[in-house]
N, C-alpha and C positions, 0 to 999 in steps of 0.2 A: 358796668360790665354785665349786661343782661344775658349775653351768650359768649361762648368761647369755642374756638375750633382747635382741635388737637389731631395731629397726624400720628398714626401708629408706626411702630418700628423703633429701632435703636435700643440703647441700654441706659441704665441709671448708674452713674459713677461719681464718686467724690465723698466729701465730708459735709455734714450738715448739723446744725443745732436746732432742734424743734422749738417752736414758740413756748413761752412759759405755760405751766399747767393751769388749765381753766378752773378746775374744781378747787385747787389750792388757792388760786388768786381770789376767787369768790370768798372763801372762808377767811383768808387773811384780812380782807377788807371788813367783813362782818365782825370778827372777833376783835380787831383793832378798834373799831368804832364803839364797841361795847366795853372796852377797857378804859381804865382811868389813865390819863396822861398820853404821852407821845409814843407812837409806834411808827416803824418804817416797814415798807414792803418793797424789797428789791427784786428786780426781774419780774415785775408785774405784767400780766398779759393785757395789753391795750387792744381789746377786741369788743365787739358790740355787746356780747353777753355780760362780760365783767364790768364794762363801763355802765351797764344798767344798774349793777349793784352799787357802784360808786355814786351814781346820780341819786339813787334811792336814799342812801345814808346822808348825802348832802341835804336832801329835802327834809330829813329828820334832825337837822341842826349840827351835823358832824362836819368839822373842817378837814377837808381832804385836798392836799396840794400835790401836783405832779412834780417830781424831783428826779432829774436824770432819767433813768429807765425804770423808776419806781414811784412810790407814793410816800408822802408824809401825812400821817393821820393823827389828829388830836382827838382822842376818844372822849366820850361823855359819861362813861360808866353805864351799867345796865339800866339804870333809872334816869339817865340824863337826856334821853331823846325827847324831842318836842313833837307836838302834833303837826303833821304836814299841812301846808296851805291848800293843796289840791290833791288830785289823784296821783298816786305813785305809778309811773309807767315802767313796767318791767320789760317792755318790748318783747323780745323772743325768748327771754330767759326764764325757764322753769325753775332753775336753781334759785334765782333771785326771789321769785314769788313764793316758793315753798318754804325756804329757810326764813325769809322775812316774816312770813305768817307766824312762825314760832316766836320770833322776837316781839312782834307787835301784839301777840296775844297776852303778853305779860306787862304791857305798858298801858296805863290808864288814860287812854285817849282814843279818838276815832280816826280810822284811816281806811283808805280804799286802794286796793291793788288791782291794776289792769295790765293789759299788754296788747300786742299786735293780734291780727286775725288768727294766726297759728296758735298763739298761747291761749287765746280765749276759747279755743276748741279743745284744750288739753284738760283732762279730768283732774279735779282737785279734792274729790271726796276722801281719798285716803289720807290726806293731811288735815282736812277739816274735821273728820270724825274724831281722831284722838285729841286734837286741840280742844274740841267741844267737851270731851270727857274731862279734860283738865279744868274746865270752867270758862273757856273763852267764848265770847259771843261772835259768831262768824256767819255771814250770809253770802250766798252766791247765786248765780243765775241758774235757771232750770233745776229748781229744788236743791240748790247748793252744790250742783255738780261741776259748774264751770265758772271761770272768772267773768266779770270782776268779782272780787271778794271784798266785802265790807266787814271790818273788824273793830269791835270795841273791846279793848283789852282791860284787864283788871287782875284781881287776885286769882291765882291758879292753884290747883291741887296737884300734889305729886301723885304719880301712879306707876303701875307696872303695865307695860303695853307689849303685846305680841303682834308683830307685823304679819299680816296674812301673806304678803309678797315682799321679798327682800328689796329694799329701796333706801339708798344712802340719803336721798333728799328727805323722805318722810322721817327716817331715823334722826337726821340732823335737826329737823324742825321740832320734833318732840324733845330732844335733848336741849335745844336752845330755850324752849318754853320751860323746861325743867330748871333752868337757872333762876327762874322767877318764883318757883314753887317751894313751899316749906317742906323739907324732908328730901327723900331720894326718889328720883324718877328713873325708871329703867326701861330699856327697849330691847326686845329679843327678836331675832330674825330666823326664818327657816333656812336661809343660806347666807353666807357672808357677803356683804356688800362693801363698797368703798369705805375705808376707815379713816379718812383724812380728818374728820371732825374730832374723833376720839384721840387721834394722835396730837392734834394741834391745841385743843382746848386746855389741857393741863399746863402747857407752856405759858399761858396767860394767867394761870392761877386757879382755874376751875378744878374741883375735886371730881375726878373721873375714874371709874373702875371698869375693867374689861375682864369678863370671864366667859370663855368660849364665844358664843354668838350673842351674848347679852352685855349691853353697855349701860352703866349707871352714872348719873350725874347728881351731885348734891346741890340743892338750891341755896341761894343766899351768898354764894362766894363772890368776893370782889375781884374783878379782873384787872390786870395791870398791863400797861403797854410794853411791847417788846419789838425786837427786830426780826423779820421773817425774810428768808430768801426762798423764792419759788423755783423749783427745778423745772426742767423741760417736760413737756406734756407727752406721755407715752401714746395717748390716743392720736395725737397729731403725727408723731413719729411713725406710727403704724402704716400710714399710707406709703411712705418712702421705703419702709422695710419690705412690705409686700411687693411693691413695684420692682425692687432690686431682686427679690427671690424669683420672680416670674419672668423677668426679661433676660435672655441669654447675654452673657458678656458683662453683666452688671456686678458691681462691687461697691459697697457703701459702708461708711462708718457714721453712726448717729451718736453725737456726743451729748453729755450732760442731760441724760434722759431719766426721769423718774421711773423706778421699777418697783413701786409699791405692789406687793403680791396681790392686793385686792383689785389691781388695775391691769395686770399683765397676763390674764388668762389666754390672750391670743398667742403669746410666746409658747405656752404649753401645747396649744392646738397645732400650731405650725410645726413644732418639733415632732409631734406625733405624725404629722403628714410627711415627714422626712426632710424638713428644712434644716440646714446647717446654720445655726446662729450662735455667735459668740458674745457673751456678756462679760465685760472686764472693767477694770479700774473702779471697783465698788467703793462707795463712800456714803456718808450720811450728810444731808443738807437740811437743816431746820427740822430734824426728826423724821425725814423721809429718805429712803434708800435711793441712791442715784448711781448710774453706771453709764458706760459707753457700750453701744450695741453695734456689731458689724456682721455682715453676711455677704455671700456671693450668690449670683443667680445661676440657673442652668441645671440644678439638681432636680430630678423628677419628684413630684409630689404624689401622694396617694390619698384617696378619700378616707374620711373618718366620720364618726358619729359624735355630735356635740350636744350636750344637754346637762340637766341637773345642776350641780354646784358650779359648773363652768359658766353658765349663762350670765349671772350677775357680774362676773369678772371680765366679760368682754362685751358689755351692753353697747358701748359706743363703737366697738370694732366690728360689729356684725356686718355692716355694709362692705368693708374691705375683706372680711373673711369670705363673703359670698363671691367676690371676684377671685380670690385665691382658689376657691372650690371649683370654679369653672375650668381651672387649669390642672386639676388633680385627677389622676386616673381612678375611675369608679364613681360611685354615687355618694356624695357627702350629705349627711342628714343632720339637720338642726331641729331639736325638739325642746319643748318647754320654754319657748321664747315669746309667749304671748304679750309680755311686757313691752316688746318692741313695737306693738301696734299703737302705743300711746306716747311715743316720743315726739320729736319735732314733726315727724310724719309717721304714717303707718309704714315702718321700715321693711316689714315682711312683704307687704303688697307692693311697695315701691321698687324694691330691689328685684323682685320676681318679674315685674312688668318691664323694667328698663333693661335688665340683662337678657330677657327674651329678645328684645330689639337687636341686641348684638349677635343673636343666634344661639344663645345658651338654652339648654333644655332644663326647665325647672318645674317642679310640682309643688304647689303651695298648699299648706295646711293651716288651720286656725292658730297653731302654736309654733309654726316653723316652716321648713321647706326641705325638699330633696333637690340637689343640684348635680346634674350629670356632667362629668368631665371625660376626656379633655376636649373642650370646645374650641373650634376655630372661630374666633370672634371677627365680626365685620363692622366697619364704621357705620354709624347711623346718627339719628337725632334723638337725644334723650332729655328727660326732665329731671330737675333736682328736687322738685316739690318744696323748694325753699329750705331744704335740709342740708346743712353744711357738710355733714358726714357722707351723705349720699352723693353730693356734687363731687367731693374729692375721690370717693371710691370709683365713681363712673369715669373720672379723669384717668385713674390708673388703668381701668378697663380699656379706655381709648388708646393708651400707649401699646396695648397688646393686640389691638384690632388692626385688620388690614384696611387701609384707606383713612378717610377723615371722619371724625366724630364731632358733632356739634352738641354742646351742653347748654341748655337754656337755664336762665336764672342762676348763673354761676356765681354771682356776687355774694350769695349767701355764705360762701366760705369765710367771709370776714367775721362771721359770728364767733369763730374760734381760731382761725388761721389767716390773718391778714398777710398778704404776700405769698400765699400758697403757689399761685401760678408762676410767679417770678422764680421761686425756688425750684419748682418742677422743671422749668426751662433751663435753669442753670445746671441742673444735675443730669439732664437728658443729653445723651451723645448720639 
């Protein structure tokens, strides 16, 4: 599926269940692999990114079997991994590469992490730096800036580390390395990032403390296998949520969706824009808050300013927020989002360029953009840049546009949401 055509018009109606959460699926595999004994991961996301993590741990000697809609994992313990026979291919998954770097830094063998063309262009210095401070030997391309990463693990030193930029991946890599260090390793953030690691690790037996924006892990703990149920992915649900808000006559209920407050910054922004969204049937699944989300379309939205503490809480929802902003009265301003330039693509540049093709008026800045609404979108040909979230956001824009839109390299949606286009067609009336 190199390209897909979508016609504008219609509404989005019905019920849907988003695919399992990608971030939690990654961590469930990693922590289960490092635990002693048997673990199960139910409702695991079978997508390209998460299967990269499964493949990586299989190459490190962990037995992982597919079982129903989940996985059965026989963990090896934190010191039970074996040296891989070849290069570990992380494909497009930055989560796999960064978190695995923390694990491999504490294992006394040699390993090499690489990936596809996109991943090999993504900077790794922010994870390499702190791991080196802990005593890991890591080398990378272009003065250690980019993959492949060559790691010779060994004895690590505990430390206190202050992240210059909030990043759940770097935080998690340092905490995982801290499992191998004597004493306590702590990570402080300037803004709150996703907290799935610190929520999940204690359930496997790790000693973890959280105080404000500082997380501490005690080294030397033995992890034990457990069962994990993965909730629906809010980042995937966001595309249908925004589509329903923007298309007249729409009404949707999105069930079994994770609403971890470190992930749902988009909900707050949309409500400030005037969206009417109902969150109900609140419960907890494997330590994560879960709910059903419903909304109706047709209510006018107004422009807002987004920045500061909000940015880390909607890092994956930025592309679909840009689409929503094209339909809000006034100028929506996004500031302090320079982190978005080093995701799967330069999301600031990509969304500005592609939404302009639809007819949107956008002013781009180094750390964000201004988006003028309300824009009358027109069908056109657009590029995904191999970024799954951009492909899905542009698909929602296509539903709002007059005429037909062609999206190139649309198959990248399989990185996080296999079956996205089938579900979009099912819900579109």
